[in-house]
N, C-alpha and C positions, 0 to 999 in steps of 0.2 A: 097283320101281325097281331099276335095277342100279347097282352100285358101281364107281367109276372110281380106278384108283389115282393117286395125286396126282403130279405132275410139276413139276419146278422152274418157277419163274416168278413174275414181279412182279404188282402189281395193275393192272388194267387200266384205262386213263386214260378218264374220261367223254368220250364221242364226241358225243352229242345232248342237244340241251336240249327240256324239254316243259313247257307249262304246265298245271298241275294245278287244276282247279275243284273245291275241295276244301271243299265244305260238309260238315258233320259229321266232320271229320278228327279230331276230339277225342273223338267218340263210340265207343262199343263197347268198354267196359272192364269186364272181369269182375270181380267183387269178391273178396276174399278173406277169408273168414269175415265178411261184411259190407261196408259202404263203407269204403275207407281213409280215415284222418284226413289230409286234405292241406291243408297251411296255405301253403306255399310252392313255387315251381317252381326247378328248377336250370336255368339256360340254356334255358327254355322259350319259345316264342313262339306267337303265336295266327295259325293258318293263316288267309288269304284267298283270294279268288278270283284275287287277282293275283300268289300266289306262283308262283315259276319252279323247277322241279326239275330238277337234272341226274340223267342216268342213274347208278343207284348203281354204286359201282366193285364190280368184281370183286376177290376175294382168294384166297389159297390155300385147299385144303380143310383142311389140317392132317391129321396122322397117326391122329387118333382119330375118324374118322367110322364109324357103324355104321348100315348099312341094315337097321334091325331092325322096321321096320313096326309100332311101338310107336303105334297110332292113338290119341292122347289129347291133351287140352289141358292137363290137371294133370300135370305131370312130377315134382313134387316128391316123390313118394314119403315115404321117411323121412328126408330130409335137412333138417339144420338150418340156418337163416338167416334173414334179412330177406326177407319175402314180396315177391315181385315179380310185377306183371302186366305182360304185354308183349303191346301190340298193333301189329301191322303191318298195313299197307294194301298191296296189290300191284297196281301199275297196268303198263299197256303205255306205256313210255317215248316212244314215237312218238304213239300217239293219245290217250294220258291216259286210256283206258277202264280202268276195273277188271277185273282176273283173277278170275272167278269159279270155283268147285271147282279151283283150283292147290292142290296139295300142298305145304305148307310145312313143313320140318324145322327144329329146333333141337337144339342139343347144347353143353353147357358144363361146367366144372369145379364142384365144390362150394365150400364156404366155405375149405377148407383146401387147394384147388388140385389136386384129386384127379378124373379123370374115371372115370366108370362104364365097365366093360368093361375098365379098365385099371389097377386098384388095385394090380397088382403093379408097375407103374411109378412108383407113389408120386405126388408134387406134379407132376402134368404132364411125367413124365419126368425132373424135377430132383431136387435135394433140398430138405428142409426142410419147413415147413409141414404136418407131419402125414404126411407121405410117405417116412418112415423117415430114418434120421440121415445127416447130410452125410459125404460122403468124408473120409477123414483121411489124414495122411501128405502128403510133400513130392513133386510130381510129380519124374520123373528122366529125362532124354534127351528127344530130339524124337520127337513123334508120327511114326508110319510108317504106311503102308498107305492105302486108300481112307477119305475121311471118311465117316462114318456118315449115314445118311438119318433124315429124320422127326423132326428134334429140335423141341421144343417150340416154338421161335420162328420157326421159317423152312421152307423147302419140303423136300420128300422124299417118299418113297414111304409109301404107307399101312401101319400096322401091325395085326397081328393081335391081336384081343381075347385077354385074359388070363384072363376070367372072365365069368360069365353076369350081374353086375349091369347095370341099365339106366336107374338115376335119373337125372334131368334130361337125358332125351332123349324126344322124342316128334314125332308128326306129326300136322297137322290140316288141314282143306281151308278155303279163303277162302269167305266168304259171297258173295251176289250183289253187294255193294258192294266186294269184294275184301278184305275185312276177315279177319282171323284174330286170336284171343286166346290166350295161354298163361298159365297160373299155374306159377311156378316160384319159385326164391330168387334173390337177389342173388348173382352169380357172386364166387368168390375169385380168388385170383392164385397163379401159380407161376413158376419161374426163367424169365426171358428174355421175359416176356410182360405185357402189360397186361391188366386185366380186360376181358372180352370174352365175347360170345356167337357162336357158329358158326349159319350160317343156310343153307339151301338152298330154291330154288322150282323145283318139278316141274310141267310142263304136259303136255297132250294125252295123258295117261295115263286109266285108267279105276279108278272107285272100286267096289270089291268087299266082300263080307263079310269077306275075307281082309286087306283093307288097299287100297292104292293100287298098281295095277300098269301096266307100260309107261310111255311118254311118254319125256321127256327133260329134262334139268336146263337151265334157262334161267338160273339165277343161282346163284353161290356167293359167299357174302359173310360179314362178320363184323360183329358190332355192339359198339359201344363206350360206355363210360361216363367222364362229365368227372371231372376230377381232385376237385372238391369233394364229389361224393356217394362217392368211393371212401374219401377219407379220413375222412369220417364213419362209413363202414362200419367202418373199422380199428379204431374205439373201442368196437364191440360184439362179444359173442360170438357165433358162435364164430371170427368172423375175427380177433379179438384175438390168438388163439392161433396165427395162421398166421405163422410166423417167417422165411418166405421173403422174401428180400430183394426190394422190389416194384419193377417196370418201371412208368415212368409212361407216359402217354399219348403226349407227345412223344417219348418214349426209345424207343417201341415201334417195331419195324422192318417191321409188316404193315399198321398203320393208314395210311391214305394221307395224313392230313394235312389234308384238304378237308372238314372239319366233316359235316354231315347226308348230303351225297353221298356221304361215305365211309363211313357207317355209325354216325356219332355219335347216339345217342338224345336225344331230349326227354323230360325226367324231371320228375316232380312227387312232392315229398315235404316231411314236415314236418321243418324242419331241425334243429329242437331234438329231435325223436323220429323219428329214420329207421327205428328199429326196428320202428315201427307198419307201415311196408310202403311201397314205391315203386311208381310206375306210370311205364310207359316206354313210348313210341311212335316209330313212323317211317314213312314212305311209301317203298317200294322201287320204284323205276323200273326195269323189266327188259325185255329184247326176248325175247318169247317164242317167235319163229321162229328164234332163234341157241340154241347149246349152249355152257354155259359150266358145266364139272364141276370146277372147282378147279385145273386146269392152267395 
C-alpha cells in the first residue's frame, strides 16, 4: 500500500443507492475471551432483504495514518479499555456483491485519546486526557503566519510518526462474503473530535508473506459511536480518567450526520455492564473502481 498525504476536503456526499441482500449480516463476530454477554442493543436494527444502503460517505484521512502493514485481526496489544469486536462487511455499492480479499485498515486512539506512533503529540495532538498538561498563560496578540495543518479535528497534511508504537492499528483481509472482524478496545476521545475509528479499504493488490502490496484505496472513512454508548464508557476506567472536554457526535465537524451511511455503527452491549464488551458492525458500500485516499 502506498501512503498519500492528506489534502483539504469535505466528506463526499452519497451519489448512489444499492439494495443489499443481507442474509447473515449479523454473523461472523469473533469472541473476546469467550462469548460477550450481550443483553441489549443500542440503536440496533435487524437487517432484512429489503434494506437499502447508500454509498458509504468518504471522509478525510486525518494526520495519523501509518501504512505499517501490521497484518492482524487483534490490534489491542497492551491497551486497557472495554473490549470491542468490530465486524465490517464490504460490498460493491453498484452491484451489491461482496468484495473478497480486500485489505481493510483500521486505526484509532486509545482510551485516553493517544494515537500509537504519535505519543509525543499527546491526546490526539491536543491537551488533557493523559496527553500532557494543558497550556497555561493568557494568549497575547493576534496569531500571524500560515495556519498549521493536520489538526486533530480537520483537514491537513499527514504528520510523520514520532515513535515506533503501533497499538490499535492493523490490516486484515475480507473473506469470501466480504466480512472482516477486528478485536480492539472502545476508543476514547481527544480535543475537537467525537469518538471514532478510521478505516480504509484497498483493492486490486496482492497478498504476500510480507503483507498487502499494490492496488489502490477505494474507500477512506470513519466509524462513529452513538452518544448513549460513549456516555456509558465515560463512567468506566480508564475512560473516566480522560479529562479532555469531549466533542459530541452532533458537534463533530467530520461526521456527515447521515447515520449508518455516514459510518454510524450498529452496537450491541449490556447497558448495565458495558465494561464486559461491545460488538459493533456495519456494511461499507464502496466503489472498487474508484480511488478515494482521504483527499
